[in-house]
PDB file with SEQRES, HELIX, SHEET and CRYST1 records, atoms N, CA, C and O in Angstrom:
SEQRES   1 A   87  UNK UNK UNK UNK UNK UNK UNK UNK UNK UNK UNK UNK UNK          
SEQRES   2 A   87  UNK UNK UNK UNK UNK UNK UNK UNK UNK UNK UNK UNK UNK          
SEQRES   3 A   87  UNK UNK UNK UNK UNK UNK UNK UNK UNK UNK UNK UNK UNK          
SEQRES   4 A   87  UNK UNK UNK UNK UNK UNK UNK UNK UNK UNK UNK UNK UNK          
SEQRES   5 A   87  UNK UNK UNK UNK UNK UNK UNK UNK UNK UNK UNK UNK UNK          
SEQRES   6 A   87  UNK UNK UNK UNK UNK UNK UNK UNK UNK UNK UNK UNK UNK          
SEQRES   7 A   87  UNK UNK UNK UNK UNK UNK UNK UNK UNK                          
HELIX    1 AA1 UNK A    2  UNK A   11  1                                  10    
HELIX    2 AA2 UNK A   18  UNK A   34  1                                  17    
HELIX    3 AA3 UNK A   38  UNK A   51  1                                  14    
HELIX    4 AA4 UNK A   56  UNK A   73  1                                  18    
CRYST1    1.000    1.000    1.000  90.00  90.00  90.00 P 1           1          
ATOM      1  N   UNK A   1      90.236  64.419  94.920  1.00  0.00           N  
ATOM      2  CA  UNK A   1      89.075  63.553  95.040  1.00  0.00           C  
ATOM      3  C   UNK A   1      88.119  63.775  93.874  1.00  0.00           C  
ATOM      4  O   UNK A   1      87.542  62.831  93.334  1.00  0.00           O  
ATOM      5  N   UNK A   2      87.964  65.048  93.497  1.00  0.00           N  
ATOM      6  CA  UNK A   2      87.051  65.376  92.401  1.00  0.00           C  
ATOM      7  C   UNK A   2      87.494  64.708  91.104  1.00  0.00           C  
ATOM      8  O   UNK A   2      86.671  64.197  90.344  1.00  0.00           O  
ATOM      9  N   UNK A   3      88.780  64.716  90.863  1.00  0.00           N  
ATOM     10  CA  UNK A   3      89.341  64.100  89.656  1.00  0.00           C  
ATOM     11  C   UNK A   3      89.088  62.586  89.655  1.00  0.00           C  
ATOM     12  O   UNK A   3      88.723  62.009  88.631  1.00  0.00           O  
ATOM     13  N   UNK A   4      89.286  61.960  90.809  1.00  0.00           N  
ATOM     14  CA  UNK A   4      89.085  60.506  90.910  1.00  0.00           C  
ATOM     15  C   UNK A   4      87.612  60.131  90.741  1.00  0.00           C  
ATOM     16  O   UNK A   4      87.295  59.113  90.126  1.00  0.00           O  
ATOM     17  N   UNK A   5      86.718  60.949  91.281  1.00  0.00           N  
ATOM     18  CA  UNK A   5      85.291  60.674  91.103  1.00  0.00           C  
ATOM     19  C   UNK A   5      84.904  60.787  89.632  1.00  0.00           C  
ATOM     20  O   UNK A   5      84.123  59.982  89.125  1.00  0.00           O  
ATOM     21  N   UNK A   6      85.453  61.786  88.952  1.00  0.00           N  
ATOM     22  CA  UNK A   6      85.180  61.943  87.523  1.00  0.00           C  
ATOM     23  C   UNK A   6      85.671  60.756  86.714  1.00  0.00           C  
ATOM     24  O   UNK A   6      84.998  60.293  85.793  1.00  0.00           O  
ATOM     25  N   UNK A   7      86.849  60.272  87.069  1.00  0.00           N  
ATOM     26  CA  UNK A   7      87.389  59.095  86.369  1.00  0.00           C  
ATOM     27  C   UNK A   7      86.524  57.860  86.611  1.00  0.00           C  
ATOM     28  O   UNK A   7      86.215  57.115  85.681  1.00  0.00           O  
ATOM     29  N   UNK A   8      86.144  57.655  87.856  1.00  0.00           N  
ATOM     30  CA  UNK A   8      85.305  56.494  88.184  1.00  0.00           C  
ATOM     31  C   UNK A   8      83.980  56.580  87.432  1.00  0.00           C  
ATOM     32  O   UNK A   8      83.495  55.585  86.894  1.00  0.00           O  
ATOM     33  N   UNK A   9      83.408  57.765  87.402  1.00  0.00           N  
ATOM     34  CA  UNK A   9      82.142  57.969  86.701  1.00  0.00           C  
ATOM     35  C   UNK A   9      82.305  57.648  85.217  1.00  0.00           C  
ATOM     36  O   UNK A   9      81.431  57.021  84.619  1.00  0.00           O  
ATOM     37  N   UNK A  10      83.402  58.066  84.632  1.00  0.00           N  
ATOM     38  CA  UNK A  10      83.639  57.835  83.204  1.00  0.00           C  
ATOM     39  C   UNK A  10      83.878  56.351  82.902  1.00  0.00           C  
ATOM     40  O   UNK A  10      83.242  55.790  82.010  1.00  0.00           O  
ATOM     41  N   UNK A  11      84.785  55.723  83.636  1.00  0.00           N  
ATOM     42  CA  UNK A  11      85.172  54.345  83.329  1.00  0.00           C  
ATOM     43  C   UNK A  11      84.107  53.313  83.685  1.00  0.00           C  
ATOM     44  O   UNK A  11      84.009  52.275  83.029  1.00  0.00           O  
ATOM     45  N   UNK A  12      83.310  53.584  84.711  1.00  0.00           N  
ATOM     46  CA  UNK A  12      82.336  52.588  85.165  1.00  0.00           C  
ATOM     47  C   UNK A  12      80.895  52.979  84.869  1.00  0.00           C  
ATOM     48  O   UNK A  12      79.973  52.370  85.411  1.00  0.00           O  
ATOM     49  N   UNK A  13      80.680  53.981  84.023  1.00  0.00           N  
ATOM     50  CA  UNK A  13      79.335  54.508  83.800  1.00  0.00           C  
ATOM     51  C   UNK A  13      78.343  53.455  83.313  1.00  0.00           C  
ATOM     52  O   UNK A  13      77.153  53.551  83.616  1.00  0.00           O  
ATOM     53  N   UNK A  14      78.805  52.454  82.566  1.00  0.00           N  
ATOM     54  CA  UNK A  14      77.893  51.434  82.052  1.00  0.00           C  
ATOM     55  C   UNK A  14      77.607  50.342  83.072  1.00  0.00           C  
ATOM     56  O   UNK A  14      76.655  49.577  82.920  1.00  0.00           O  
ATOM     57  N   UNK A  15      78.434  50.272  84.110  1.00  0.00           N  
ATOM     58  CA  UNK A  15      78.280  49.222  85.115  1.00  0.00           C  
ATOM     59  C   UNK A  15      77.621  49.733  86.394  1.00  0.00           C  
ATOM     60  O   UNK A  15      77.218  48.941  87.246  1.00  0.00           O  
ATOM     61  N   UNK A  16      77.511  51.045  86.530  1.00  0.00           N  
ATOM     62  CA  UNK A  16      76.991  51.629  87.770  1.00  0.00           C  
ATOM     63  C   UNK A  16      75.466  51.637  87.774  1.00  0.00           C  
ATOM     64  O   UNK A  16      74.825  51.845  86.743  1.00  0.00           O  
ATOM     65  N   UNK A  17      74.905  51.407  88.950  1.00  0.00           N  
ATOM     66  CA  UNK A  17      73.465  51.519  89.108  1.00  0.00           C  
ATOM     67  C   UNK A  17      73.101  53.002  89.178  1.00  0.00           C  
ATOM     68  O   UNK A  17      73.980  53.852  89.325  1.00  0.00           O  
ATOM     69  N   UNK A  18      71.819  53.311  89.073  1.00  0.00           N  
ATOM     70  CA  UNK A  18      71.361  54.700  89.180  1.00  0.00           C  
ATOM     71  C   UNK A  18      71.737  55.278  90.540  1.00  0.00           C  
ATOM     72  O   UNK A  18      72.121  56.444  90.638  1.00  0.00           O  
ATOM     73  N   UNK A  19      71.628  54.474  91.572  1.00  0.00           N  
ATOM     74  CA  UNK A  19      71.995  54.936  92.907  1.00  0.00           C  
ATOM     75  C   UNK A  19      73.476  55.255  93.020  1.00  0.00           C  
ATOM     76  O   UNK A  19      73.854  56.228  93.673  1.00  0.00           O  
ATOM     77  N   UNK A  20      74.311  54.450  92.392  1.00  0.00           N  
ATOM     78  CA  UNK A  20      75.751  54.702  92.410  1.00  0.00           C  
ATOM     79  C   UNK A  20      76.098  55.956  91.614  1.00  0.00           C  
ATOM     80  O   UNK A  20      76.968  56.729  92.015  1.00  0.00           O  
ATOM     81  N   UNK A  21      75.422  56.156  90.490  1.00  0.00           N  
ATOM     82  CA  UNK A  21      75.648  57.368  89.703  1.00  0.00           C  
ATOM     83  C   UNK A  21      75.250  58.603  90.511  1.00  0.00           C  
ATOM     84  O   UNK A  21      75.957  59.611  90.507  1.00  0.00           O  
ATOM     85  N   UNK A  22      74.121  58.519  91.199  1.00  0.00           N  
ATOM     86  CA  UNK A  22      73.671  59.634  92.032  1.00  0.00           C  
ATOM     87  C   UNK A  22      74.682  59.915  93.134  1.00  0.00           C  
ATOM     88  O   UNK A  22      74.956  61.072  93.453  1.00  0.00           O  
ATOM     89  N   UNK A  23      75.228  58.870  93.707  1.00  0.00           N  
ATOM     90  CA  UNK A  23      76.229  59.021  94.766  1.00  0.00           C  
ATOM     91  C   UNK A  23      77.472  59.749  94.255  1.00  0.00           C  
ATOM     92  O   UNK A  23      77.994  60.635  94.931  1.00  0.00           O  
ATOM     93  N   UNK A  24      77.943  59.380  93.072  1.00  0.00           N  
ATOM     94  CA  UNK A  24      79.128  60.023  92.503  1.00  0.00           C  
ATOM     95  C   UNK A  24      78.848  61.504  92.257  1.00  0.00           C  
ATOM     96  O   UNK A  24      79.675  62.353  92.588  1.00  0.00           O  
ATOM     97  N   UNK A  25      77.691  61.819  91.682  1.00  0.00           N  
ATOM     98  CA  UNK A  25      77.351  63.222  91.414  1.00  0.00           C  
ATOM     99  C   UNK A  25      77.275  63.998  92.726  1.00  0.00           C  
ATOM    100  O   UNK A  25      77.762  65.125  92.816  1.00  0.00           O  
ATOM    101  N   UNK A  26      76.665  63.392  93.739  1.00  0.00           N  
ATOM    102  CA  UNK A  26      76.546  64.061  95.040  1.00  0.00           C  
ATOM    103  C   UNK A  26      77.927  64.392  95.609  1.00  0.00           C  
ATOM    104  O   UNK A  26      78.162  65.514  96.058  1.00  0.00           O  
ATOM    105  N   UNK A  27      78.824  63.431  95.592  1.00  0.00           N  
ATOM    106  CA  UNK A  27      80.142  63.670  96.183  1.00  0.00           C  
ATOM    107  C   UNK A  27      81.010  64.592  95.319  1.00  0.00           C  
ATOM    108  O   UNK A  27      81.899  65.262  95.843  1.00  0.00           O  
ATOM    109  N   UNK A  28      80.768  64.634  94.012  1.00  0.00           N  
ATOM    110  CA  UNK A  28      81.441  65.636  93.193  1.00  0.00           C  
ATOM    111  C   UNK A  28      80.991  67.031  93.628  1.00  0.00           C  
ATOM    112  O   UNK A  28      81.812  67.941  93.742  1.00  0.00           O  
ATOM    113  N   UNK A  29      79.707  67.197  93.867  1.00  0.00           N  
ATOM    114  CA  UNK A  29      79.186  68.493  94.317  1.00  0.00           C  
ATOM    115  C   UNK A  29      79.731  68.848  95.694  1.00  0.00           C  
ATOM    116  O   UNK A  29      80.068  70.006  95.943  1.00  0.00           O  
ATOM    117  N   UNK A  30      79.820  67.880  96.582  1.00  0.00           N  
ATOM    118  CA  UNK A  30      80.379  68.139  97.919  1.00  0.00           C  
ATOM    119  C   UNK A  30      81.832  68.604  97.800  1.00  0.00           C  
ATOM    120  O   UNK A  30      82.253  69.521  98.504  1.00  0.00           O  
ATOM    121  N   UNK A  31      82.591  67.970  96.909  1.00  0.00           N  
ATOM    122  CA  UNK A  31      83.977  68.395  96.691  1.00  0.00           C  
ATOM    123  C   UNK A  31      84.021  69.843  96.225  1.00  0.00           C  
ATOM    124  O   UNK A  31      84.841  70.628  96.702  1.00  0.00           O  
ATOM    125  N   UNK A  32      83.146  70.197  95.298  1.00  0.00           N  
ATOM    126  CA  UNK A  32      83.113  71.577  94.819  1.00  0.00           C  
ATOM    127  C   UNK A  32      82.807  72.541  95.961  1.00  0.00           C  
ATOM    128  O   UNK A  32      83.404  73.614  96.048  1.00  0.00           O  
ATOM    129  N   UNK A  33      81.886  72.164  96.828  1.00  0.00           N  
ATOM    130  CA  UNK A  33      81.579  73.007  97.996  1.00  0.00           C  
ATOM    131  C   UNK A  33      82.818  73.208  98.852  1.00  0.00           C  
ATOM    132  O   UNK A  33      83.144  74.333  99.231  1.00  0.00           O  
ATOM    133  N   UNK A  34      83.495  72.132  99.151  1.00  0.00           N  
ATOM    134  CA  UNK A  34      84.665  72.196 100.016  1.00  0.00           C  
ATOM    135  C   UNK A  34      85.811  72.974  99.375  1.00  0.00           C  
ATOM    136  O   UNK A  34      86.678  73.507 100.066  1.00  0.00           O  
ATOM    137  N   UNK A  35      85.801  73.030  98.061  1.00  0.00           N  
ATOM    138  CA  UNK A  35      86.825  73.787  97.347  1.00  0.00           C  
ATOM    139  C   UNK A  35      86.455  75.263  97.238  1.00  0.00           C  
ATOM    140  O   UNK A  35      87.213  76.053  96.676  1.00  0.00           O  
ATOM    141  N   UNK A  36      85.296  75.637  97.772  1.00  0.00           N  
ATOM    142  CA  UNK A  36      84.881  77.036  97.750  1.00  0.00           C  
ATOM    143  C   UNK A  36      84.099  77.447  96.517  1.00  0.00           C  
ATOM    144  O   UNK A  36      84.104  78.619  96.143  1.00  0.00           O  
ATOM    145  N   UNK A  37      83.422  76.490  95.876  1.00  0.00           N  
ATOM    146  CA  UNK A  37      82.629  76.771  94.678  1.00  0.00           C  
ATOM    147  C   UNK A  37      81.164  76.382  94.903  1.00  0.00           C  
ATOM    148  O   UNK A  37      80.664  75.454  94.267  1.00  0.00           O  
ATOM    149  N   UNK A  38      80.479  77.090  95.804  1.00  0.00           N  
ATOM    150  CA  UNK A  38      79.114  76.691  96.149  1.00  0.00           C  
ATOM    151  C   UNK A  38      78.117  76.800  94.996  1.00  0.00           C  
ATOM    152  O   UNK A  38      77.201  75.982  94.910  1.00  0.00           O  
ATOM    153  N   UNK A  39      78.265  77.779  94.116  1.00  0.00           N  
ATOM    154  CA  UNK A  39      77.311  77.909  93.011  1.00  0.00           C  
ATOM    155  C   UNK A  39      77.454  76.775  92.012  1.00  0.00           C  
ATOM    156  O   UNK A  39      76.455  76.281  91.488  1.00  0.00           O  
ATOM    157  N   UNK A  40      78.684  76.357  91.743  1.00  0.00           N  
ATOM    158  CA  UNK A  40      78.896  75.206  90.869  1.00  0.00           C  
ATOM    159  C   UNK A  40      78.330  73.946  91.523  1.00  0.00           C  
ATOM    160  O   UNK A  40      77.727  73.105  90.856  1.00  0.00           O  
ATOM    161  N   UNK A  41      78.531  73.829  92.819  1.00  0.00           N  
ATOM    162  CA  UNK A  41      77.989  72.682  93.552  1.00  0.00           C  
ATOM    163  C   UNK A  41      76.471  72.676  93.473  1.00  0.00           C  
ATOM    164  O   UNK A  41      75.863  71.628  93.255  1.00  0.00           O  
ATOM    165  N   UNK A  42      75.856  73.842  93.650  1.00  0.00           N  
ATOM    166  CA  UNK A  42      74.395  73.930  93.599  1.00  0.00           C  
ATOM    167  C   UNK A  42      73.868  73.499  92.240  1.00  0.00           C  
ATOM    168  O   UNK A  42      72.842  72.824  92.160  1.00  0.00           O  
ATOM    169  N   UNK A  43      74.557  73.880  91.172  1.00  0.00           N  
ATOM    170  CA  UNK A  43      74.132  73.453  89.828  1.00  0.00           C  
ATOM    171  C   UNK A  43      74.208  71.937  89.694  1.00  0.00           C  
ATOM    172  O   UNK A  43      73.334  71.320  89.086  1.00  0.00           O  
ATOM    173  N   UNK A  44      75.242  71.343  90.257  1.00  0.00           N  
ATOM    174  CA  UNK A  44      75.371  69.888  90.206  1.00  0.00           C  
ATOM    175  C   UNK A  44      74.293  69.219  91.057  1.00  0.00           C  
ATOM    176  O   UNK A  44      73.756  68.181  90.671  1.00  0.00           O  
ATOM    177  N   UNK A  45      73.976  69.804  92.206  1.00  0.00           N  
ATOM    178  CA  UNK A  45      72.876  69.271  93.023  1.00  0.00           C  
ATOM    179  C   UNK A  45      71.554  69.333  92.269  1.00  0.00           C  
ATOM    180  O   UNK A  45      70.757  68.397  92.323  1.00  0.00           O  
ATOM    181  N   UNK A  46      71.321  70.451  91.558  1.00  0.00           N  
ATOM    182  CA  UNK A  46      70.090  70.578  90.769  1.00  0.00           C  
ATOM    183  C   UNK A  46      70.032  69.503  89.692  1.00  0.00           C  
ATOM    184  O   UNK A  46      68.981  68.908  89.451  1.00  0.00           O  
ATOM    185  N   UNK A  47      71.159  69.261  89.052  1.00  0.00           N  
ATOM    186  CA  UNK A  47      71.231  68.196  88.050  1.00  0.00           C  
ATOM    187  C   UNK A  47      70.890  66.848  88.689  1.00  0.00           C  
ATOM    188  O   UNK A  47      70.119  66.066  88.134  1.00  0.00           O  
ATOM    189  N   UNK A  48      71.469  66.592  89.849  1.00  0.00           N  
ATOM    190  CA  UNK A  48      71.236  65.340  90.564  1.00  0.00           C  
ATOM    191  C   UNK A  48      69.756  65.162  90.878  1.00  0.00           C  
ATOM    192  O   UNK A  48      69.201  64.083  90.667  1.00  0.00           O  
ATOM    193  N   UNK A  49      69.120  66.203  91.375  1.00  0.00           N  
ATOM    194  CA  UNK A  49      67.695  66.136  91.718  1.00  0.00           C  
ATOM    195  C   UNK A  49      66.855  65.843  90.479  1.00  0.00           C  
ATOM    196  O   UNK A  49      65.901  65.067  90.542  1.00  0.00           O  
ATOM    197  N   UNK A  50      67.206  66.461  89.358  1.00  0.00           N  
ATOM    198  CA  UNK A  50      66.452  66.239  88.127  1.00  0.00           C  
ATOM    199  C   UNK A  50      66.707  64.892  87.478  1.00  0.00           C  
ATOM    200  O   UNK A  50      65.798  64.293  86.903  1.00  0.00           O  
ATOM    201  N   UNK A  51      67.939  64.413  87.569  1.00  0.00           N  
ATOM    202  CA  UNK A  51      68.283  63.167  86.881  1.00  0.00           C  
ATOM    203  C   UNK A  51      68.080  61.917  87.725  1.00  0.00           C  
ATOM    204  O   UNK A  51      67.938  60.822  87.180  1.00  0.00           O  
ATOM    205  N   UNK A  52      68.062  62.063  89.044  1.00  0.00           N  
ATOM    206  CA  UNK A  52      67.899  60.904  89.928  1.00  0.00           C  
ATOM    207  C   UNK A  52      66.888  61.211  91.041  1.00  0.00           C  
ATOM    208  O   UNK A  52      67.211  61.097  92.223  1.00  0.00           O  
ATOM    209  N   UNK A  53      65.662  61.600  90.658  1.00  0.00           N  
ATOM    210  CA  UNK A  53      64.673  61.941  91.688  1.00  0.00           C  
ATOM    211  C   UNK A  53      64.327  60.717  92.535  1.00  0.00           C  
ATOM    212  O   UNK A  53      64.348  59.582  92.061  1.00  0.00           O  
ATOM    213  N   UNK A  54      64.016  60.978  93.771  1.00  0.00           N  
ATOM    214  CA  UNK A  54      63.599  59.888  94.646  1.00  0.00           C  
ATOM    215  C   UNK A  54      64.729  59.095  95.267  1.00  0.00           C  
ATOM    216  O   UNK A  54      64.474  58.174  96.044  1.00  0.00           O  
ATOM    217  N   UNK A  55      65.977  59.425  94.948  1.00  0.00           N  
ATOM    218  CA  UNK A  55      67.090  58.703  95.562  1.00  0.00           C  
ATOM    219  C   UNK A  55      67.478  59.375  96.873  1.00  0.00           C  
ATOM    220  O   UNK A  55      67.131  60.530  97.122  1.00  0.00           O  
ATOM    221  N   UNK A  56      68.182  58.654  97.683  1.00  0.00           N  
ATOM    222  CA  UNK A  56      68.703  59.195  98.941  1.00  0.00           C  
ATOM    223  C   UNK A  56      69.565  60.427  98.661  1.00  0.00           C  
ATOM    224  O   UNK A  56      69.532  61.401  99.413  1.00  0.00           O  
ATOM    225  N   UNK A  57      70.326  60.375  97.584  1.00  0.00           N  
ATOM    226  CA  UNK A  57      71.238  61.477  97.291  1.00  0.00           C  
ATOM    227  C   UNK A  57      70.518  62.705  96.747  1.00  0.00           C  
ATOM    228  O   UNK A  57      71.002  63.824  96.918  1.00  0.00           O  
ATOM    229  N   UNK A  58      69.374  62.520  96.098  1.00  0.00           N  
ATOM    230  CA  UNK A  58      68.621  63.709  95.670  1.00  0.00           C  
ATOM    231  C   UNK A  58      68.026  64.402  96.894  1.00  0.00           C  
ATOM    232  O   UNK A  58      67.929  65.628  96.926  1.00  0.00           O  
ATOM    233  N   UNK A  59      67.630  63.627  97.894  1.00  0.00           N  
ATOM    234  CA  UNK A  59      67.135  64.226  99.142  1.00  0.00           C  
ATOM    235  C   UNK A  59      68.255  64.983  99.850  1.00  0.00           C  
ATOM    236  O   UNK A  59      68.042  66.085 100.356  1.00  0.00           O  
ATOM    237  N   UNK A  60      69.432  64.398  99.883  1.00  0.00           N  
ATOM    238  CA  UNK A  60      70.580  65.077 100.489  1.00  0.00           C  
ATOM    239  C   UNK A  60      70.926  66.349  99.715  1.00  0.00           C  
ATOM    240  O   UNK A  60      71.273  67.371 100.305  1.00  0.00           O  
ATOM    241  N   UNK A  61      70.829  66.272  98.394  1.00  0.00           N  
ATOM    242  CA  UNK A  61      71.139  67.425  97.551  1.00  0.00           C  
ATOM    243  C   UNK A  61      70.192  68.583  97.850  1.00  0.00           C  
ATOM    244  O   UNK A  61      70.617  69.738  97.873  1.00  0.00           O  
ATOM    245  N   UNK A  62      68.923  68.288  98.077  1.00  0.00           N  
ATOM    246  CA  UNK A  62      67.974  69.350  98.436  1.00  0.00           C  
ATOM    247  C   UNK A  62      68.419  70.062  99.714  1.00  0.00           C  
ATOM    248  O   UNK A  62      68.345  71.287  99.804  1.00  0.00           O  
ATOM    249  N   UNK A  63      68.872  69.305 100.679  1.00  0.00           N  
ATOM    250  CA  UNK A  63      69.349  69.881 101.926  1.00  0.00           C  
ATOM    251  C   UNK A  63      70.593  70.729 101.725  1.00  0.00           C  
ATOM    252  O   UNK A  63      70.732  71.786 102.341  1.00  0.00           O  
ATOM    253  N   UNK A  64      71.497  70.275 100.867  1.00  0.00           N  
ATOM    254  CA  UNK A  64      72.717  71.031 100.599  1.00  0.00           C  
ATOM    255  C   UNK A  64      72.393  72.342  99.886  1.00  0.00           C  
ATOM    256  O   UNK A  64      72.992  73.375 100.182  1.00  0.00           O  
ATOM    257  N   UNK A  65      71.440  72.301  98.940  1.00  0.00           N  
ATOM    258  CA  UNK A  65      71.045  73.517  98.232  1.00  0.00           C  
ATOM    259  C   UNK A  65      70.471  74.529  99.221  1.00  0.00           C  
ATOM    260  O   UNK A  65      70.784  75.718  99.158  1.00  0.00           O  
ATOM    261  N   UNK A  66      69.647  74.057 100.115  1.00  0.00           N  
ATOM    262  CA  UNK A  66      69.069  74.943 101.128  1.00  0.00           C  
ATOM    263  C   UNK A  66      70.168  75.559 101.989  1.00  0.00           C  
ATOM    264  O   UNK A  66      70.132  76.755 102.282  1.00  0.00           O  
ATOM    265  N   UNK A  67      71.128  74.764 102.387  1.00  0.00           N  
ATOM    266  CA  UNK A  67      72.220  75.282 103.213  1.00  0.00           C  
ATOM    267  C   UNK A  67      73.071  76.294 102.440  1.00  0.00           C  
ATOM    268  O   UNK A  67      73.477  77.314 102.997  1.00  0.00           O  
ATOM    269  N   UNK A  68      73.338  76.018 101.173  1.00  0.00           N  
ATOM    270  CA  UNK A  68      74.089  76.967 100.349  1.00  0.00           C  
ATOM    271  C   UNK A  68      73.321  78.281 100.251  1.00  0.00           C  
ATOM    272  O   UNK A  68      73.898  79.360 100.386  1.00  0.00           O  
ATOM    273  N   UNK A  69      72.020  78.179 100.017  1.00  0.00           N  
ATOM    274  CA  UNK A  69      71.187  79.375  99.910  1.00  0.00           C  
ATOM    275  C   UNK A  69      71.214  80.176 101.216  1.00  0.00           C  
ATOM    276  O   UNK A  69      71.356  81.398 101.194  1.00  0.00           O  
ATOM    277  N   UNK A  70      71.078  79.493 102.340  1.00  0.00           N  
ATOM    278  CA  UNK A  70      71.087  80.182 103.639  1.00  0.00           C  
ATOM    279  C   UNK A  70      72.442  80.838 103.895  1.00  0.00           C  
ATOM    280  O   UNK A  70      72.501  81.957 104.405  1.00  0.00           O  
ATOM    281  N   UNK A  71      73.505  80.165 103.552  1.00  0.00           N  
ATOM    282  CA  UNK A  71      74.840  80.712 103.771  1.00  0.00           C  
ATOM    283  C   UNK A  71      75.067  81.948 102.908  1.00  0.00           C  
ATOM    284  O   UNK A  71      75.695  82.913 103.344  1.00  0.00           O  
ATOM    285  N   UNK A  72      74.552  81.911 101.684  1.00  0.00           N  
ATOM    286  CA  UNK A  72      74.741  83.056 100.788  1.00  0.00           C  
ATOM    287  C   UNK A  72      73.883  84.242 101.202  1.00  0.00           C  
ATOM    288  O   UNK A  72      74.288  85.388 101.003  1.00  0.00           O  
ATOM    289  N   UNK A  73      72.707  83.998 101.774  1.00  0.00           N  
ATOM    290  CA  UNK A  73      71.843  85.105 102.184  1.00  0.00           C  
ATOM    291  C   UNK A  73      72.158  85.574 103.596  1.00  0.00           C  
ATOM    292  O   UNK A  73      71.890  86.727 103.933  1.00  0.00           O  
ATOM    293  N   UNK A  74      72.715  84.717 104.417  1.00  0.00           N  
ATOM    294  CA  UNK A  74      73.096  85.056 105.792  1.00  0.00           C  
ATOM    295  C   UNK A  74      74.512  84.574 106.049  1.00  0.00           C  
ATOM    296  O   UNK A  74      74.707  83.582 106.751  1.00  0.00           O  
ATOM    297  N   UNK A  75      75.518  85.265 105.486  1.00  0.00           N  
ATOM    298  CA  UNK A  75      76.890  84.784 105.674  1.00  0.00           C  
ATOM    299  C   UNK A  75      77.270  84.786 107.144  1.00  0.00           C  
ATOM    300  O   UNK A  75      76.799  85.629 107.908  1.00  0.00           O  
ATOM    301  N   UNK A  76      78.121  83.847 107.544  1.00  0.00           N  
ATOM    302  CA  UNK A  76      78.530  83.795 108.952  1.00  0.00           C  
ATOM    303  C   UNK A  76      79.273  85.075 109.337  1.00  0.00           C  
ATOM    304  O   UNK A  76      79.950  85.694 108.517  1.00  0.00           O  
ATOM    305  N   UNK A  77      79.129  85.446 110.589  1.00  0.00           N  
ATOM    306  CA  UNK A  77      79.815  86.634 111.089  1.00  0.00           C  
ATOM    307  C   UNK A  77      81.316  86.395 111.068  1.00  0.00           C  
ATOM    308  O   UNK A  77      81.776  85.277 111.303  1.00  0.00           O  
ATOM    309  N   UNK A  78      82.082  87.453 110.785  1.00  0.00           N  
ATOM    310  CA  UNK A  78      83.540  87.261 110.791  1.00  0.00           C  
ATOM    311  C   UNK A  78      84.025  86.908 112.188  1.00  0.00           C  
ATOM    312  O   UNK A  78      83.448  87.329 113.190  1.00  0.00           O  
ATOM    313  N   UNK A  79      85.070  86.146 112.232  1.00  0.00           N  
ATOM    314  CA  UNK A  79      85.632  85.729 113.518  1.00  0.00           C  
ATOM    315  C   UNK A  79      86.206  86.939 114.241  1.00  0.00           C  
ATOM    316  O   UNK A  79      86.810  87.819 113.627  1.00  0.00           O  
ATOM    317  N   UNK A  80      86.012  86.969 115.515  1.00  0.00           N  
ATOM    318  CA  UNK A  80      86.563  88.056 116.322  1.00  0.00           C  
ATOM    319  C   UNK A  80      88.050  87.828 116.525  1.00  0.00           C  
ATOM    320  O   UNK A  80      88.490  86.693 116.702  1.00  0.00           O  
ATOM    321  N   UNK A  81      88.819  88.901 116.501  1.00  0.00           N  
ATOM    322  CA  UNK A  81      90.260  88.714 116.736  1.00  0.00           C  
ATOM    323  C   UNK A  81      90.489  88.221 118.164  1.00  0.00           C  
ATOM    324  O   UNK A  81      89.754  88.577 119.086  1.00  0.00           O  
ATOM    325  N   UNK A  82      91.486  87.426 118.321  1.00  0.00           N  
ATOM    326  CA  UNK A  82      91.802  86.897 119.630  1.00  0.00           C  
ATOM    327  C   UNK A  82      92.934  87.722 120.247  1.00  0.00           C  
ATOM    328  O   UNK A  82      93.829  88.207 119.556  1.00  0.00           O  
ATOM    329  N   UNK A  83      92.860  87.856 121.533  1.00  0.00           N  
ATOM    330  CA  UNK A  83      93.904  88.609 122.240  1.00  0.00           C  
ATOM    331  C   UNK A  83      95.143  87.728 122.404  1.00  0.00           C  
ATOM    332  O   UNK A  83      95.029  86.508 122.521  1.00  0.00           O  
ATOM    333  N   UNK A  84      96.298  88.333 122.412  1.00  0.00           N  
ATOM    334  CA  UNK A  84      97.505  87.529 122.609  1.00  0.00           C  
ATOM    335  C   UNK A  84      97.483  86.913 124.008  1.00  0.00           C  
ATOM    336  O   UNK A  84      96.885  87.486 124.920  1.00  0.00           O  
ATOM    337  N   UNK A  85      98.109  85.780 124.190  1.00  0.00           N  
ATOM    338  CA  UNK A  85      98.096  85.137 125.509  1.00  0.00           C  
ATOM    339  C   UNK A  85      98.805  86.011 126.552  1.00  0.00           C  
ATOM    340  O   UNK A  85      99.812  86.663 126.277  1.00  0.00           O  
ATOM    341  N   UNK A  86      98.244  85.991 127.738  1.00  0.00           N  
ATOM    342  CA  UNK A  86      98.828  86.730 128.857  1.00  0.00           C  
ATOM    343  C   UNK A  86      99.903  85.869 129.486  1.00  0.00           C  
ATOM    344  O   UNK A  86      99.710  84.676 129.721  1.00  0.00           O  
ATOM    345  N   UNK A  87     101.050  86.497 129.757  1.00  0.00           N  
ATOM    346  CA  UNK A  87     102.152  85.723 130.349  1.00  0.00           C  
ATOM    347  C   UNK A  87     102.383  86.084 131.753  1.00  0.00           C  
ATOM    348  O   UNK A  87     103.273  85.527 132.396  1.00  0.00           O  
TER     349      UNK A  87                                                      
END                                                                             
C-alpha cells in the first residue's frame, strides 16, 4: 500500500488538491505505523501538520502523534500466557 500511495503522489502531484495531498501523506504515515515504524510515521505526521495546517488530516495526525507518544512512554503490558485447553 505504501508503494502505491507513493506512486499516486508522484504521478498525480500536479492534479491533486491540498486536501488530497494531505490525505496521501496521512495514509503513508499510517502504513508506516502498521509496519512497525512509529518514529518514521511520527516524522511524516509532523511534516503533514506543518505543510497542510488546518486540514482534517493534520488534526488526525496530531492525534496519531499523541497516541505514538503514549505508546512509547507507556508500552502495553505483555500478554499473559494462556493455559492449554482442558480435555
